[in-house]
Phi, psi and omega in degrees: 000150190227134168268129189253113175282165177294324175218156183099183184285151167296159179234126179314132172252004176105167175267160180249129168198172174300339177275334184261334180290143176282166181281170180311136181084355185270174180284125188261319186234078187281163168058050179297324182048241180264016183292147183245349175200162175241133184240150171240125175234163173267121187232169168301162180308323179274358180089183182205152179300323180226159176297134179260001183211164172297147179296147174274333174209142167238128185239120181286142180252006179236000000 
C-alpha cells in the first residue's frame, strides 16, 4: 500500500499479508499525515521503495 500526497513521491504504507494485516477492528491505515489517497500495487513480497506498477486501486481520502 502507498500513501499518495497531493504532490511529491508516494510513501510506503507497508505490505499486506495475513501476517502484516491487523485483526478486524484493528488500526488498518496508520500515519496518514498529508496523504490525499491510498493506493494498492502488486509488488515483490519484500516490498519496494517506490511503486513498480500502476495501482490496482486508489482510494481518495478527501
